[in-house]
C-alpha positions in Angstrom: 14.7 -8.4 -18.3 15.1 -5.7 -21.1 18.2 -5.6 -23.1 20.7 -2.7 -23.2 19.4 -1.7 -26.6 15.8 -1.7 -25.4 16.8 0.5 -22.5 18.5 2.9 -24.8 15.4 3.0 -27.0 13.2 3.7 -24.0 15.3 6.6 -22.9 14.5 8.4 -26.2 10.8 7.3 -26.1 8.7 10.5 -25.4 5.9 8.4 -24.0 8.1 7.5 -21.0 9.1 11.1 -20.3 6.6 11.6 -17.4 7.7 8.3 -15.8 11.4 9.3 -16.0 10.7 12.7 -14.6 8.7 11.2 -11.8 11.7 9.0 -10.9 14.0 12.0 -11.0 11.6 14.0 -8.7 12.0 11.3 -6.0 15.8 11.6 -5.7 15.9 14.7 -3.6 13.3 13.3 -1.2 15.1 10.0 -1.0 18.4 11.8 -0.1 16.7 14.0 2.5 15.0 11.0 4.1 18.3 9.1 4.2 20.0 11.7 6.4 19.5 11.4 10.1 21.4 12.9 13.1 24.3 10.8 14.3 26.0 12.2 17.5 26.5 15.9 16.9 26.8 15.7 13.2 24.5 14.9 10.3 25.7 12.0 8.2 24.1 9.8 5.6 22.2 6.9 7.3 22.5 3.3 6.2 18.8 2.9 5.8 17.0 4.7 2.9 13.3 5.0 2.8 11.6 3.9 -0.5 8.3 5.7 0.2 8.9 8.4 -2.4 9.3 5.8 -5.1 6.2 4.0 -4.0 4.2 7.2 -4.2 5.8 8.0 -7.6 4.7 4.5 -8.8 1.1 5.2 -7.7 1.2 8.5 -9.7 2.6 6.8 -12.7 0.1 4.0 -12.7 -2.7 6.6 -12.5 -1.2 8.8 -15.3 -0.6 5.9 -17.7 -4.0 4.2 -17.1 -5.6 5.5 -20.3 -2.4 5.7 -22.4 -0.9 3.2 -24.8 2.2 2.8 -22.6 1.8 0.0 -20.1 1.9 1.1 -16.5 4.2 -1.8 -15.7 6.8 -0.5 -18.2 6.4 3.1 -16.9 6.7 1.9 -13.3 9.9 0.1 -14.1 11.5 3.2 -15.5 10.3 5.3 -12.5 11.9 2.8 -10.2 15.2 2.6 -12.2 15.7 6.3 -12.4 14.5 7.0 -8.8 16.8 4.3 -7.4 19.8 6.6 -8.3 19.0 8.4 -5.1 19.5 5.2 -3.2 22.7 4.5 -5.0 24.1 7.9 -4.1 23.0 7.7 -0.5 24.5 4.3 0.0 27.8 5.1 -1.7 28.2 8.3 0.3 27.4 6.4 3.5 30.0 3.8 2.7 32.6 6.5 2.0 31.8 8.3 5.2 32.4 5.2 7.2 35.8 4.4 5.7 38.0 6.8 7.8 37.0 5.1 11.1 36.8 1.6 9.7 39.2 -1.2 10.2 40.9 -2.8 7.1 38.7 -5.8 7.4 35.5 -3.7 7.5 36.8 -1.6 4.6 37.3 -4.8 2.5 33.9 -6.1 3.5 32.3 -2.7 2.5 34.0 -2.7 -0.9 32.8 -6.3 -1.6 29.3 -6.1 -0.1 28.2 -2.6 -1.2 27.7 -3.4 -5.0 25.9 -6.6 -4.1 23.6 -4.9 -1.6 23.0 -2.1 -4.1 22.0 -4.5 -6.8 19.6 -6.3 -4.5 18.2 -3.0 -3.1 17.7 -1.4 -6.5 16.0 -4.6 -7.8 13.5 -4.6 -4.9 12.8 -0.9 -5.4 12.1 -1.3 -9.1 9.8 -4.3 -8.4 7.9 -2.4 -5.7 7.6 0.7 -7.9 6.2 -1.5 -10.8 3.7 -3.1 -8.4 2.5 0.2 -7.1 2.1 1.5 -10.6 0.1 -1.6 -11.6 -2.0 -1.3 -8.5 -2.8 2.3 -9.2 -3.7 1.3 -12.8 -6.0 -1.4 -11.5 -7.7 0.9 -9.0 -8.2 3.6 -11.6 -9.7 1.1 -14.1 -12.2 -0.2 -11.6 -13.2 3.4 -10.6 -13.8 4.4 -14.3 -17.4 5.6 -14.6 -18.0 4.0 -18.0 -17.1 0.6 -16.6 -19.1 0.9 -13.3 -22.3 2.3 -15.0 -23.6 0.2 -17.8 -26.6 0.7 -20.1 -26.8 -3.0 -20.8 -29.6 -4.9 -19.1 -28.5 -7.2 -16.4 -25.3 -5.4 -15.3 -26.5 -5.6 -11.7 -25.9 -9.3 -11.9 -22.2 -8.6 -11.3 -23.2 -7.3 -7.9 -25.7 -10.0 -6.9 -23.3 -12.7 -8.1 -20.3 -11.2 -6.2 -18.9 -13.1 -3.2 -16.4 -10.3 -2.3 -18.8 -9.1 0.4 -18.3 -12.3 2.4 -14.8 -11.4 3.9 -16.3 -8.0 4.7 -19.1 -9.7 6.6 -16.6 -12.1 8.3 -14.5 -9.1 9.5 -17.6 -7.2 10.7 -18.6 -10.3 12.8 -15.2 -11.3 14.1 -13.6 -7.9 14.8 -15.7 -7.2 17.9 -14.9 -10.6 19.4 -11.2 -10.1 18.9 -11.3 -6.6 20.2 -13.2 -7.8 23.2 -10.7 -10.6 23.9 -7.8 -8.1 23.8 -9.5 -5.7 26.2 -10.3 -8.6 28.5 -6.7 -9.6 28.4 -5.6 -6.0 29.3 -8.1 -5.4 32.2 -8.7 -8.9 33.6 -5.3 -10.6 32.9 -6.9 -14.1 32.8 -3.7 -16.0 32.0 -1.0 -17.0 29.5 -3.4 -19.2 27.5 -5.9 -16.4 27.0 -3.0 -14.1 26.0 -1.9 -16.6 23.3 -5.4 -16.9 22.0 -5.8 -13.1 21.9 -2.5 -12.6 20.0 -3.4 -15.3 17.5 -6.8 -13.7 17.0 -5.2 -10.3 16.5 -2.8 -11.6 13.9 -5.6 -13.4 12.1 -7.8 -10.3 12.3 -5.0 -8.2 10.7 -4.8 -10.7 7.8 -8.6 -10.7 7.4 -8.7 -6.9 7.5 -6.5 -6.8 4.3 -8.8 -9.3 2.5 -11.9 -7.4 3.8 -10.5 -4.1 2.5 -9.8 -5.6 -0.9 -13.2 -7.2 -0.9 -14.9 -4.0 0.1 -13.3 -2.1 -2.8 -13.9 -4.9 -5.4 -17.5 -5.4 -4.4 -18.2 -1.6 -4.3 -16.8 -1.2 -7.9 -18.7 -4.0 -9.5 -20.6 -2.8 -12.6 -24.2 -1.7 -12.1 -27.1 -0.7 -14.3 -27.2 2.9 -15.3 -30.4 3.5 -13.3 -29.2 1.5 -10.2 -30.6 2.9 -7.0 -27.2 2.5 -5.2 -23.8 3.2 -6.5 -21.4 3.2 -3.5 -18.5 5.6 -3.2 -15.7 3.0 -3.3 -13.0 5.6 -2.4 -14.9 6.6 0.6 -15.5 3.1 1.9 -12.0 1.8 1.2 -10.1 5.1 1.7 -11.4 6.2 5.1 -9.8 3.3 7.0 -6.5 4.0 5.2 -6.8 7.7 6.0 -7.5 6.8 9.7 -4.1 5.0 9.8 -2.4 7.8 8.0 -3.8 10.3 10.5 -3.4 8.3 13.7 0.2 7.2 13.1 1.8 10.7 12.8 -0.5 12.0 15.6 0.7 9.4 18.0 4.3 10.2 17.0 3.7 13.9 17.5 2.4 13.2 21.0 5.4 11.0 21.6 3.2 8.0 22.4 4.7 4.6 22.5 4.4 2.5 19.3 2.8 5.0 16.9 2.3 2.3 14.2 0.2 0.4 16.8 -2.1 3.3 17.3 -2.4 3.7 13.5 -3.3 0.0 13.2 -5.9 0.3 15.9 -7.5 3.2 14.1 -7.4 1.3 10.8 -9.0 -1.8 12.2 -11.7 0.2 14.1 -12.7 2.4 11.2 -12.6 -0.5 8.8 -15.2 -2.2 11.1 -17.4 0.8 11.0 -17.2 1.2 7.2 -17.8 -2.5 6.8 -21.0 -2.4 8.9 -22.3 0.6 7.0 -21.5 -0.9 3.6 -23.1 -4.2 4.4 -26.2 -2.4 5.7 -26.6 -0.4 2.5 -25.8 -3.5 0.4 -28.5 -5.5 2.0 -31.0 -2.7 1.7 -30.4 -2.0 -2.0 -29.1 -5.3 -3.3 -30.6 -7.8 -0.9 -27.3 -9.5 0.2 -28.8 -11.8 2.8 -32.0 -12.5 1.1 -30.3 -13.3 -2.2 -27.8 -15.8 -0.7 -29.6 -17.3 2.3 -33.4 -17.1 1.4 
């Protein structure tokens, strides 16, 4: 935890100016997202979305990737400054609820609000720091001078990689889980099959996250300068995420039930397609199966 003097020094540090401005830029968005219709009026809502800060953290991690200032430190300042929007929205929300509140609720609000604010701001700062470090890590792995090497034997990083294994596991297991879910919907075989299908779906979701990470890490492994295949890691790992980002709001726009569910179905399905395509190309150019099972 930085001291008060260190915080004061950082405020005058020009290298952190972009991080501080990024945090300030999130405040209007946080305030807008915290206002929802209640009855016939519009009042501050009790829940405040932290999405603007997460996006700001990603930007800060990318911006500070090739700079002396650590992305972790920059992300911390983005989170601290941006959390002012959460503080304002929470305080205004508490004040707005006072006129209609009982004396007991008023006392509880006075006592609980500072505690909840401290916890909420702490979580937001941590998530912003993590998003900044994540963007820094992704940017580092995507750097061309790291991925393409003139040194002989760089392709050994690819042939020795085991990150393709969870991708292959997902490509094999996903159709079986999808099939069991469809069978449960159309045939209604019984409660036992329902439990098995649900457990398989939860397990598949966890495996999909590991497979997505494995897909990105394996695709960004260093290769020889004259390698025949240099996969587009952003394409393979980004298309499934884009499918979720597109399907979720589309389902909400069409007023379909459970929009996040449609987004997850799109993510899982598109991830299976990209996994199959990636493994096919990997086997063709790297010799995945022949290298490990011959």
